[in-house]
C-alpha positions as CSV (number, residue, x, y, z in Angstrom):
1,X,-96.7,51.3,138.5
2,X,-96.3,49.7,142.0
3,X,-96.2,53.1,143.7
4,X,-99.4,54.1,141.8
5,X,-101.0,51.0,142.9
6,X,-100.0,51.7,146.6
7,X,-101.4,55.5,146.2
8,X,-104.6,54.3,144.8
9,X,-105.0,51.6,147.8
10,X,-104.2,54.4,150.5
11,X,-106.2,57.3,148.8
12,X,-108.5,59.1,151.2
13,X,-111.4,59.0,148.6
14,X,-113.8,56.2,148.5
15,X,-113.0,55.7,144.8
16,X,-113.6,51.8,144.0
17,X,-110.4,50.3,142.6
18,X,-110.3,49.5,138.9
19,X,-110.5,45.9,137.9
20,X,-107.1,45.7,137.1
21,X,-106.2,47.0,140.7
22,X,-108.4,44.2,142.2
23,X,-106.8,41.8,140.2
24,X,-103.2,42.8,141.3
25,X,-104.5,42.9,145.0
26,X,-105.9,39.4,144.8
27,X,-102.7,38.0,143.0
28,X,-100.4,39.7,145.6
29,X,-102.5,38.3,148.5
30,X,-102.0,34.7,146.7
31,X,-98.3,35.2,146.6
32,X,-98.4,36.5,150.3
33,X,-100.1,33.3,151.3
34,X,-97.5,31.1,149.1
35,X,-94.4,33.0,150.9
36,X,-96.0,32.9,154.5
37,X,-94.2,29.6,155.4
38,X,-90.8,31.0,153.8
39,X,-90.8,28.2,151.0
40,X,-92.3,29.8,147.8
41,X,-92.6,26.4,146.1
42,X,-93.0,25.9,142.3
43,X,-96.3,24.1,143.2
44,X,-97.5,27.1,144.7
45,X,-96.3,29.4,141.7
46,X,-98.1,27.1,139.4
47,X,-101.3,26.9,141.4
48,X,-101.4,30.8,141.5
49,X,-101.1,31.1,137.8
50,X,-103.8,28.4,137.3
51,X,-106.1,30.2,139.6
52,X,-105.6,33.7,137.8
53,X,-106.1,31.7,134.4
54,X,-109.5,30.4,135.8
55,X,-110.7,33.5,137.7
56,X,-110.0,35.9,135.0
57,X,-109.9,34.2,131.8
58,X,-106.2,35.1,131.4
59,X,-103.7,33.3,129.1
60,X,-101.0,31.4,130.9
61,X,-98.4,34.1,129.8
62,X,-100.9,36.8,131.0
63,X,-101.3,35.1,134.2
64,X,-97.4,34.8,134.6
65,X,-97.2,38.3,134.0
66,X,-99.7,39.3,136.5
67,X,-98.3,37.0,139.0
68,X,-94.9,38.6,138.5
69,X,-96.3,42.1,139.2
70,X,-97.9,40.6,142.2
71,X,-94.5,39.2,143.5
72,X,-93.0,42.7,143.5
73,X,-96.1,44.3,144.8
74,X,-96.2,41.8,147.6
75,X,-92.6,42.2,148.5
76,X,-93.1,46.1,148.8
77,X,-96.5,46.1,150.4
78,X,-96.5,47.1,154.1
79,X,-99.1,44.9,155.3
80,X,-102.1,42.6,154.3
81,X,-105.0,44.9,155.2
82,X,-104.4,47.0,152.2
83,X,-104.8,43.9,149.8
84,X,-107.9,42.8,151.9
85,X,-109.5,46.2,151.5
86,X,-109.3,46.4,148.0
87,X,-110.5,42.9,147.5
88,X,-113.5,43.6,149.9
89,X,-114.4,46.9,147.9
90,X,-114.3,44.8,144.4
91,X,-115.8,41.4,145.5
92,X,-119.2,41.2,146.6
93,X,-119.7,39.3,149.8
94,X,-121.3,36.2,148.3
95,X,-118.1,35.7,146.1
96,X,-115.4,36.2,148.9
97,X,-115.7,32.5,149.8
98,X,-114.1,32.0,146.5
99,X,-111.2,34.2,147.3
100,X,-110.8,32.2,150.5
101,X,-110.9,28.9,148.7
102,X,-108.2,30.3,146.3
103,X,-106.1,31.1,149.1
104,X,-106.5,27.8,150.6
105,X,-105.5,26.2,147.3
106,X,-102.1,28.1,147.4
107,X,-101.5,27.0,151.2
108,X,-102.3,23.5,150.7
109,X,-100.9,22.5,147.2
110,X,-97.5,21.9,148.6
111,X,-99.0,19.4,151.1
112,X,-97.9,21.3,154.3
113,X,-100.0,23.7,156.5
114,X,-97.7,25.9,158.6
115,X,-99.1,27.9,161.6
116,X,-98.2,31.3,159.9
117,X,-100.3,30.1,156.9
118,X,-103.3,29.5,159.2
119,X,-102.7,32.9,161.0
120,X,-102.7,34.7,157.6
121,X,-105.8,32.8,156.4
122,X,-107.7,33.5,159.7
123,X,-107.0,37.2,159.5
124,X,-107.8,37.5,155.9
125,X,-110.9,35.8,156.3
126,X,-111.9,38.1,159.0
127,X,-110.9,41.1,157.1
128,X,-113.2,40.1,154.1
129,X,-116.0,39.3,156.5
130,X,-115.8,35.3,156.1
131,X,-116.4,33.6,159.4
132,X,-113.9,31.0,160.6
133,X,-116.6,28.3,160.0
134,X,-117.0,29.4,156.4
135,X,-113.2,29.4,156.1
136,X,-112.8,26.1,157.3
137,X,-115.5,24.6,155.2
138,X,-113.7,26.3,152.3
139,X,-110.4,24.7,153.5
140,X,-112.1,21.1,153.6
141,X,-113.5,21.5,150.2
142,X,-110.1,22.4,148.8
143,X,-108.2,19.7,150.9
144,X,-110.7,17.1,149.1
145,X,-109.9,18.5,145.8
146,X,-106.2,18.7,145.7
């Protein structure tokens, strides 16, 4: 399954990814954000599951299964660009701030913000076409709600 996903991500044709692939890409990006500081905390895992439930209307078990697949996908992925490309293709520009907010939720839920997390979010926002200012505003909104 993971190998097929990577084949679709790297395919030369411009076929849009399926909704399932886009979900896996976002979940894997959330896992990457959680793992970036070297501490994949239970609070981050819980937050990822909650984001997947809210965003996609999944049951808690289905969200946990998606996260589990995303953990494997993230571990095998060579770079972040492939995930962001999939998300950029699947998510309209006006909804990409929600992706950045979800990433900030995962980064901030453990109460710490490490330099590698900041770098990942800056790169991801840029690859999604979201400005640093928009990302900072998203971070501030998330920080107020956590």
